[in-house]
C-alpha positions in Angstrom: 3.7 153.4 -35.3 0.2 154.9 -35.5 -3.3 153.1 -35.8 -3.7 151.9 -38.7 0.0 151.3 -39.3 -0.1 148.9 -36.2 -3.3 147.1 -37.7 -2.4 147.2 -41.4 1.4 145.5 -39.9 -1.2 142.8 -38.1 -3.2 142.1 -41.2 -0.3 141.7 -43.2 0.7 139.0 -40.8 -2.2 137.0 -41.2 -1.9 137.1 -44.5 1.1 135.3 -44.2 -0.5 133.0 -41.9 -2.9 132.4 -44.2 -0.8 131.8 -47.1 0.7 128.9 -45.0 -2.0 127.2 -44.3 -3.7 127.7 -48.0 -0.6 126.5 -49.3 -1.3 123.1 -47.2 -5.0 122.8 -47.8 -3.4 122.4 -51.5 -1.1 120.3 -51.3 -3.4 117.7 -48.8 -5.9 117.8 -51.9 -3.5 117.7 -54.5 0.0 115.6 -54.1 0.3 114.8 -50.7 1.1 111.0 -49.8 -2.0 109.6 -48.0 0.6 109.2 -45.1 1.5 112.6 -44.9 -2.2 113.8 -44.2 -2.6 113.4 -40.8 0.4 116.0 -39.8 -0.1 118.0 -42.0 -4.7 117.7 -41.3 -2.4 119.2 -37.7 -0.6 121.2 -39.2 -3.6 123.0 -40.4 -5.4 123.0 -36.9 -2.1 124.3 -35.5 -2.1 127.5 -38.2 -5.9 128.1 -38.3 -6.6 128.3 -34.5 -3.1 130.8 -34.5 -4.7 132.5 -37.2 -7.8 132.8 -35.0 -6.2 133.6 -31.4 -4.5 136.6 -33.9 -7.4 137.7 -35.0 -9.9 138.3 -32.8 -7.0 138.8 -30.1 -7.3 141.8 -27.4 -5.3 143.9 -29.2 -6.7 143.9 -32.6 -9.8 144.2 -31.2 -8.8 147.8 -29.4 -7.5 149.1 -32.4 -10.6 148.2 -34.6 -12.8 149.9 -32.0 -10.2 152.5 -31.8 -10.5 153.4 -35.6 -14.2 153.1 -35.7 -14.5 155.9 -33.6 -15.8 158.6 -36.2 -13.0 161.2 -35.1 -10.6 158.5 -36.4 -12.8 156.5 -39.0 -13.3 159.8 -40.6 -9.7 160.2 -41.3 -9.1 156.4 -43.4 -9.8 156.3 -47.4 -12.6 154.3 -48.2 -10.5 151.2 -48.3 -10.2 150.9 -45.2 -13.1 152.3 -43.8 -14.8 149.8 -45.5 -12.4 146.7 -43.5 -12.9 148.5 -40.3 -16.6 148.5 -40.5 -16.2 144.5 -41.7 -13.3 144.2 -39.4 -15.9 145.4 -36.1 -18.8 143.1 -36.9 -16.5 139.8 -38.1 -14.8 140.2 -34.2 -18.1 141.1 -32.2 -19.4 137.6 -33.7 -15.2 136.0 -33.4 -15.1 136.8 -30.1 -18.1 135.3 -28.8 -16.2 132.2 -29.8 -14.3 130.0 -27.2 -11.1 129.5 -28.0 -10.6 125.7 -27.0 -13.9 125.4 -29.4 -12.9 126.9 -32.7 -9.7 124.3 -32.3 -12.3 121.4 -31.3 -14.3 122.5 -34.5 -11.6 122.6 -37.0 -10.6 118.8 -35.5 -13.9 118.0 -37.0 -14.1 119.4 -40.0 -10.6 119.0 -41.4 -11.2 114.8 -39.8 -14.2 115.1 -42.4 -12.7 116.1 -45.0 -9.8 113.9 -45.0 -12.9 110.7 -44.6 -15.0 111.8 -47.5 -12.9 111.0 -49.8 -12.1 107.5 -48.7 -16.2 107.1 -47.8 -17.0 108.2 -51.2 -14.2 105.7 -53.2 -15.6 102.9 -51.3 -19.5 103.7 -51.3 -19.2 103.8 -47.1 -22.1 105.9 -45.9 -21.3 104.0 -42.6 -17.8 105.7 -42.7 -19.0 108.5 -43.0 -21.7 109.4 -40.8 -20.1 109.8 -37.3 -18.1 112.6 -39.0 -20.8 114.4 -40.5 -22.9 114.6 -37.7 -20.6 116.0 -35.5 -19.6 118.5 -38.7 -23.6 119.1 -38.4 -23.2 119.4 -34.2 -20.0 121.7 -34.9 -21.3 123.8 -36.7 -24.7 124.5 -35.2 -22.7 125.4 -32.1 -20.7 127.7 -34.4 -23.0 129.7 -35.7 -25.1 129.9 -32.5 -21.5 131.2 -30.6 -21.4 133.7 -33.6 -24.9 135.1 -34.0 -27.1 133.9 -30.6 -30.4 135.8 -32.2 -30.4 134.1 -35.6 -31.7 131.3 -36.8 -28.6 129.0 -37.8 -30.0 128.4 -41.3 -30.5 132.6 -41.9 -26.7 132.7 -40.3 -25.4 129.8 -42.8 -26.9 131.5 -46.1 -25.8 134.8 -45.2 -22.4 134.4 -44.0 -22.3 133.1 -47.9 -24.0 135.2 -49.4 -24.9 138.2 -47.5 -27.7 139.6 -47.1 -29.8 136.8 -48.4 -32.2 134.7 -46.4 -34.4 131.4 -47.0 -37.6 133.3 -47.5 -35.7 135.0 -50.6 -34.4 132.3 -51.9 -37.7 129.6 -51.7 -39.5 132.9 -53.7 -37.3 132.7 -56.1 -36.3 128.8 -55.9 -40.1 128.1 -56.4 -40.4 130.3 -59.5 -37.8 127.8 -60.8 -39.5 125.1 -59.8 -43.1 125.7 -61.3 -41.3 126.7 -64.8 -38.6 123.7 -65.0 -40.3 120.9 -64.0 -42.8 121.2 -67.1 -40.0 121.9 -69.8 -37.6 119.1 -68.6 -40.6 117.0 -68.9 -41.4 118.5 -72.5 -37.4 118.4 -73.6 -37.3 114.5 -72.0 -40.0 113.9 -74.5 -37.9 115.1 -77.4 -35.0 112.7 -79.6 -32.2 112.7 -77.7 -28.7 113.0 -79.4 -26.2 110.2 -80.0 -23.9 109.9 -76.8 -21.8 107.0 -77.6 -19.3 109.3 -80.6 -17.9 111.1 -76.9 -16.9 107.6 -75.2 -13.5 107.4 -77.0 -10.4 107.3 -74.3 -7.9 110.5 -74.0 -5.5 110.8 -72.0 -5.5 112.6 -68.8 -2.8 115.0 -70.2 -4.1 115.7 -73.6 -7.3 116.7 -71.3 -5.2 119.2 -69.3 -4.0 120.7 -71.6 -6.9 121.2 -73.3 -8.3 122.9 -69.9 -5.2 125.2 -70.0 -5.9 126.0 -73.4 -9.8 127.0 -72.1 -8.7 129.0 -69.5 -6.6 131.4 -71.1 -8.9 131.8 -74.3 -11.4 133.6 -71.6 -9.2 135.7 -69.9 -7.3 133.9 -67.2 -3.7 135.4 -66.3 -1.7 132.6 -67.0 1.9 134.0 -64.6 -0.4 134.5 -62.1 -2.5 130.7 -62.3 -1.6 126.9 -61.6 -3.6 124.3 -62.5 -3.3 120.6 -60.8 -5.5 117.4 -59.9 -8.1 115.8 -57.2 -11.2 113.9 -56.6 -13.3 117.3 -56.6 -12.8 120.5 -58.8 -12.1 123.7 -57.0 -10.4 126.9 -57.2 -8.3 128.5 -54.4 -6.8 131.3 -54.0 -3.3 130.9 -51.7 -2.6 134.6 -51.7 -3.1 137.3 -54.1 -1.9 137.0 -57.9 -1.5 133.1 -57.0 -5.0 131.3 -58.2 -5.4 128.0 -58.6 -8.0 125.3 -59.9 -8.2 121.7 -59.8 -9.9 119.2 -62.2 -10.9 115.7 -62.4 -10.0 113.7 -65.5 -12.1 111.1 -66.9 -10.3 109.5 -69.7 -13.5 107.7 -71.2 -15.8 111.4 -70.6 -13.9 114.4 -71.5 -16.9 116.4 -71.6 -16.6 116.6 -67.8 -13.6 118.2 -67.0 -13.4 120.9 -70.0 -16.7 122.3 -68.1 -14.9 121.9 -64.9 -12.3 124.0 -66.1 -14.2 126.7 -67.6 -16.3 127.0 -64.3 -13.6 126.7 -61.9 -11.7 129.4 -64.4 -14.3 131.7 -64.2 -13.9 132.0 -60.7 -10.0 132.0 -60.8 -10.6 135.1 -63.2 -13.1 136.9 -60.6 -10.1 136.7 -57.9 -7.1 137.5 -60.3 -9.3 141.0 -60.8 -10.0 142.0 -57.7 -8.4 145.7 -57.1 -4.5 144.6 -55.9 -5.9 147.7 -53.4 -7.9 145.7 -51.6 -4.9 142.9 -51.0 -4.9 142.0 -47.2 -8.4 144.0 -46.7 -11.8 141.9 -46.4 -12.3 144.0 -49.4 -10.4 141.4 -51.7 -11.6 137.9 -50.2 -14.4 137.5 -52.3 -17.4 136.2 -49.6 -20.5 136.3 -52.0 -20.4 132.7 -52.7 -23.7 133.6 -54.9 -21.8 136.3 -57.0 -18.5 134.4 -56.9 -21.1 131.6 -58.8 -22.2 133.6 -61.0 -19.7 134.2 -62.7 -18.1 130.3 -63.0 -21.7 129.5 -64.1 -21.8 132.5 -66.7 -18.2 131.2 -68.3 -19.2 127.6 -68.0 -23.0 128.0 -69.1 -23.9 131.5 -71.0 -21.1 131.6 -72.9 -19.0 127.5 -72.6 -22.5 126.3 -74.2 -23.1 128.5 -76.4 -21.6 127.2 -79.8 -20.2 130.7 -81.4 -17.5 130.6 -78.2 -16.3 127.5 -79.8 -16.2 128.1 -83.7 -12.9 130.7 -83.3 -11.0 128.3 -81.3 -12.8 124.3 -82.5 -9.6 124.2 -85.2 -6.5 124.2 -81.7 -9.7 121.8 -80.2 -8.7 119.7 -83.1 -5.1 120.1 -83.1 -4.9 119.4 -78.9 -7.8 116.4 -79.1 -7.6 114.6 -82.8 -9.2 112.0 -81.4 -12.6 115.0 -82.3 -11.7 114.5 -86.3 -15.0 112.6 -86.9 -17.3 114.9 -84.6 -18.8 118.0 -86.0 -18.6 120.9 -84.1 -22.8 120.8 -84.3 -22.6 117.2 -82.7 -20.2 118.7 -80.1 -22.6 121.6 -79.3 -26.2 119.3 -79.4 -23.8 117.3 -77.1 -23.1 119.7 -74.3 -26.5 120.9 -73.9 -28.1 117.4 -73.6 -30.7 117.8 -71.1 -30.8 114.1 -68.9 -32.0 113.5 -66.1 -29.1 112.8 -64.1 -27.3 111.8 -60.8 -24.6 113.6 -60.3 -24.8 117.6 -60.2 -21.4 118.1 -61.4 -21.6 116.3 -64.7 -25.8 118.0 -64.7 -26.8 120.1 -68.4 -27.1 123.5 -67.0 -31.4 123.1 -67.0 -31.8 119.5 -64.4 -29.0 121.3 -62.4 -31.3 123.8 -61.0 -32.7 121.1 -59.3 -29.7 119.1 -58.4 -29.5 122.8 -56.2 -33.1 122.9 -54.9 -32.5 119.3 -54.1 -29.4 119.8 -51.3 -30.9 123.3 -50.3 -34.4 120.9 -49.5 -31.9 118.5 -47.0 -30.2 121.0 -45.5 -33.0 122.6 -44.6 -34.4 119.5 -43.0 -31.0 119.3 -40.9 -31.0 122.9 -40.1 -34.6 123.7 -39.7 -36.6 119.9 -38.9 -34.1 118.6 -37.2 -33.5 115.6 -39.6 -31.4 112.7 -38.3 -27.9 112.2 -40.2 -29.5 108.1 -40.3 -32.3 109.4 -42.6 -29.8 111.5 -45.1 -29.4 109.2 -47.7 -32.8 108.0 -47.8 -34.5 111.4 -48.0 -31.5 112.4 -50.9 -33.4 109.6 -53.1 -37.0 110.0 -52.5 -35.9 113.8 -53.5 -34.2 112.4 -56.8 -37.0 111.3 -57.1 -39.1 113.1 -56.8 -37.4 116.1 -59.0 -35.5 113.8 -61.8 -37.4 111.1 -61.9 -34.4 109.1 -61.0 -32.9 106.9 -58.3 -29.1 106.3 -57.0 -28.1 102.7 -57.1 -25.3 103.5 -54.2 -24.6 106.8 -52.5 -21.1 107.3 -54.2 -23.6 108.5 -56.8 -26.1 110.2 -53.9 -25.0 111.5 -51.3 -21.5 111.2 -50.8 -21.0 112.5 -54.1 -20.3 116.4 -53.2 -17.0 117.4 -51.0 -19.2 120.8 -49.5 -20.5 119.1 -46.2 -17.3 117.2 -45.2 -15.4 120.8 -44.5 -19.1 122.4 -42.9 -20.1 124.6 -46.0 -23.7 124.4 -45.1 -25.5 127.4 -46.3 -22.9 127.0 -49.9 -25.3 125.1 -52.3 -28.0 127.4 -52.7 -25.4 129.9 -54.0 -25.1 127.7 -56.6 -28.6 128.6 -58.2 -28.6 132.4 -57.1 -25.5 132.5 -59.2 -27.2 131.0 -62.2 -30.6 133.6 -61.3 -28.2 136.5 -61.2 -26.8 135.2 -64.7 -29.9 135.5 -66.5 -29.9 139.3 -65.4 -25.9 140.2 -66.0 -26.6 138.6 -69.5 -29.7 141.2 -70.0 -27.3 144.3 -68.9 -24.4 143.0 -71.1 -26.4 142.1 -74.5 -27.1 145.6 -73.2 -24.2 147.8 -73.5 -22.4 145.1 -76.0 -24.4 143.9 -77.8 -25.1 140.2 -79.4 -22.9 137.9 -77.3 -23.4 135.2 -80.7 -21.8 137.9 -82.3 -19.5 139.1 -79.7 -18.2 135.5 -79.2 -18.8 134.2 -82.8 -16.0 137.4 -83.4 -13.7 135.7 -80.9 -13.7 138.7 -78.9 -14.9 136.6 -75.6 -12.3 138.9 -74.0 -14.4 141.9 -74.1 -17.3 140.5 -72.2 -14.1 139.4 -70.0 -13.4 142.9 -69.3 -16.8 144.2 -68.8 -17.3 141.7 -66.1 -13.6 142.2 -64.9 -14.9 146.6 -64.9 -18.4 146.2 -63.5 -18.3 143.2 -61.2 -14.8 141.7 -60.5 -12.8 144.8 -60.0 -14.6 145.4 -56.4 -14.3 142.0 -54.8 -16.8 141.8 -51.9 -17.2 146.2 -51.3 -20.6 145.5 -52.4 -23.5 142.8 -51.7 -25.1 140.8 -54.6 -27.7 142.6 -54.1 -25.8 146.3 -55.0 -24.5 144.5 -57.6 -27.8 143.9 -59.5 -28.9 147.8 -58.5 -25.8 148.7 -59.9 -25.1 146.9 -62.9 -29.0 145.5 -63.8 -30.6 148.4 -62.1 -33.8 145.5 -61.1 -34.3 143.6 -58.1 -33.6 140.1 -58.1 -36.2 137.4 -60.2 -35.6 133.9 -61.7 -37.8 135.0 -65.0 -34.1 136.3 -66.8 -33.5 132.9 -66.3 -36.0 131.2 -67.3 -36.5 133.2 -70.9 -33.2 132.2 -71.0 -33.6 128.5 -70.7 -36.9 128.9 -73.1 -35.7 130.5 -76.1 -32.3 128.0 -76.0 -33.9 124.6 -75.8 -36.8 125.9 -77.8 -33.8 126.3 -80.6 -32.4 123.1 -79.5 -35.3 120.9 -78.8 -37.7 122.7 -81.1 
């Protein structure tokens, strides 16, 4: 075997091990009985540790170093050049992490992931406080091992959105706060739609049927797709050509599951359409979370909250959900664009959602830059809710315990949600320049034209281009919140006057 063949063989083995871990995690979050979760957690820890050991072994490191040699490197195709370059960088960082610490790190985060749902369901922050504290300390140690010369929070942000930093986020989030707070106050002073029509009981199985229809309409390959129910919706790629989403059905509020499905469907369509030449390579593992969130939120908000998205499929919606027979399409669209201060991020309208993310960014900065005490986080959360949205959670379950992200150590992820929306404002301008009005495209039932544009300009490249490189190639502009601000002002001026 050549060195390249040896390297590919090891990568394939690592992919098989990751496949097993992904399946176990999916099972733990969806259908596994509570009594099985402790053993599942042990198995996930075991296989994850084996992956870590194998992926940072002297054997693979030597192969990567040999293939990085200029003479060997020049022989590689572009796919492998990207893979080897990324592997060398990642290995140099990962090999600084002691194997025994990594095993303890996985135990800590897995335990936190198991305790968080119980804490949320019982509204018991005290139950979660110690696991969260241990997770934060583990994350700090992990990042310091990995990148000793980099500030921890900048390292976390870069981990989820390569090339991004707190200075840039402070700038664009500042632009949004300056414009959105007064816009929100203007909107809230206007007459609001009547929500009472949307409180009818709709069985979970009907909601699931509607959600499946919606993602197929968007352009999902249903042969490589599955959906299930969990406490918190998420998307996961189990393996190439196996992309799955989850949802949480609220039988007295169908709007939430509808937009969770469209959101997670956007993630899944991205994952499904990465060029298969990147299978089992770094290019196929999309670790640009801001870019990923831009795709889910583009479908959810820019497309899914547009009346023209619904016009071609409204008869099908009524066929699946006959409970909507007395609701007009115009009433439905006004409801799904209802701007209101609310406690739950995943239920927030697209405008106040921005402030939900900024709140979480402020808290993460406080944790990792200012050293905030875990005991003080619920109080800090409530104070920021009052500052940005003028409401205070009655319980921690609708406050600091609502998200799963910190339980699995995904600090630095939250900013990517809002970065994704900022990218969307820029992508909207680019699409309309190339294809014409999205209103006309959607009204004609041609949403798959938009999906194809996204496939060709963004999805197929996986993570071989950073988000900045994507913006340069697609939008020919630097990152700015102004296109998103213009979109908000134009849209809500029409809706609220």
